[in-house]
C-alpha positions, 0 to 999 in steps of 0.5 A: 517924062515925054522925051525926044530920044527913042531910048527913053520916050519910045520905051514909055509908049511901048517900048568930081567932086567939084573942088571947094575952094576956101571961102566958096559960097553958094549952092554948089559949094555948100552941097559939096562940103556937106556931101563929103562931111557925112560920107567921111564921118559915118553919119549916113542915115539908116535905111529900111527896105520898102520904107516910103516917104509918103504915107500910103504910097506903094513901094515899087523899087526902081533899078539901082541903075536909074538912081544914085545913092545919096543922103539928101538933104544932108548932102544936097539941098532939095528945093524943087519938085519937077512935074512929069507926065509919062506918055503912057500908063502907070504900069509903063512907068513902073516897068521902065523904071525897073529896067536897068537899061532905061537909065531914068526914074522919078521918085514917084508915079501917080495913077489916074485913080490917085494911087501913088507908087514910090520907086526911089527914096527922097534921100537919093538922086533919081535920074528924072530931069535930064539935068544933073544939078536939077536931079540932085536938088529935086524930087520928081513926080510922074503922072500917068497919061499923055500930054495931049489928052487933058482927060487923063488928068483926073480930079483924083490924080490932081488931089493925090499929087497935090497931097504928095507935093504938099508933104515934100514941100513941108519936109524941105521947106520948099515954097509952093510957087511956080519957081519951085514947082516946075514942069519937066519942060522948064528944066534947063536943057530939057528936050521934053514937053511934059506936063504940057499945055493941059496941066492946070498949074493954077488949080494944082498950086491951089490944091497943094496950098490947101493940102499944106493947110490940112493936117494929115489923116491919122493912120 
């Protein structure tokens, strides 16, 4: 989540429809048509307060100013997971995500001990990447810590995040590779550096693939 502008990064550390022409093809055209289809036919899925998409996650709702109501993947194709690092603590992330003036939130926050909080439903568009189209097509995962402190990326964090990402990839048929699992710094137009050079992508992808092959635990 590391960011240039003081309005976001410093908060963490302390403080059109596009008209669908006849015969339009491709990502944008498909998603615009799908979005308006469910909105005009009353087929929006029911919601339950406090419900999470990831088993074992704690629900800590972000301010509604930091995300946008949607019905993914019915209205927007979900085909990316964006990996962030908070540049602060787990509690820093939850605090600013609840702040309506922050204007940003990720779907999940992973703590150093592996605990996971969900702050925005995967149905909805979280303002996490700084790129509208990427927000619409992705799930954002924040990780406690700092980009220049490799010790912040614990074994428990990697394992818990990998299980979380494996579930997301399974739900939306997202390939587990570096095209579809991306750093915040790789989002087009990003002015961020996270998760930084100490995030071990080879290890992470191996853990995600292993988690995808392991049946989820029975509650």
